[in-house]
N, C-alpha and C positions, 0 to 999 in steps of 0.2 A: 342133087339127084334124089328122086323119091325112092323110098324103100319098096321092095316088091310087095310086101304085105299091104301097105297103104294103097298101092295101085289095085290090088285085088279087092280090097274093101270098097274102093271107089267104083270099080267095075260092077261088083255085086249090087251096090246101091243103085246105080244107073239102070241096071237090068231089072231089078225088082220094081222100081218106080215105073219104068216103061211098060212092063208086063201088066202091072196093076192098072195102069191108065188105059192100056189097050183092052183090058177086060172090063173097063168102066167100073172099077171097084174103088171105094174110098179107103183111106188107111184104116178106118174103123172096121169096115167090112172084111178087109184082108186079115186084120188082127183077130177078128172073131173066128174066121176060118182056120187060121194058123195057131190060135191059142196063145197069143202074145199081147203085150201092152202096146198101146199106140205110141207112146213116148219112145220105146225101144225101136219100133219100126221106123219112126221118123229119123232117129239117129242112124239107123242102119242105111236108110235111103240116102242120107247125106254123106255116108262113108266114114262116119265118126265111130261106129261100133263094129266089132268083129262078131262073127257067128260061129257057133259050134256046128258039127256035122248034123246033130239032131235038129237044130233050128233051120239049117239049110234044107233038110228034108221036109220039115213042116211047111216051110215057105213054098218049096217046089210043089208039093201036093196041093196046097191051097191055091196055087196059081195054075195048076194043071199042066205043069212042065216037069222035065227031069232036072235033078240038081245040077247037072253039068251045063244046062242051058242058062242057069243063073250066073255062070262064070265065064261065058263066051263073049268075045268081042263082037 
C-alpha cells in the first residue's frame, strides 16, 4: 500500500506537468516564472520531491491557477 504523502506527491507532479504542457511551457520557462531550478521541477513532476507551501504557491502563481488546483484529482 502506498503512503498518502507519496500519492499526494505523485498527484501534484501529474498536475504540474499537465498544466505546464496545456500552457505550452517548457520546464525551463516554468522555472523562470516560479524562481526554481529545472532539476527540482523535474523531480517534482516525477513525484520524487515534496514541496513546501511557499513553493506550491509559486508554482500555482506561475501556472495561473490556485494552489488547490495543483492537488485535485
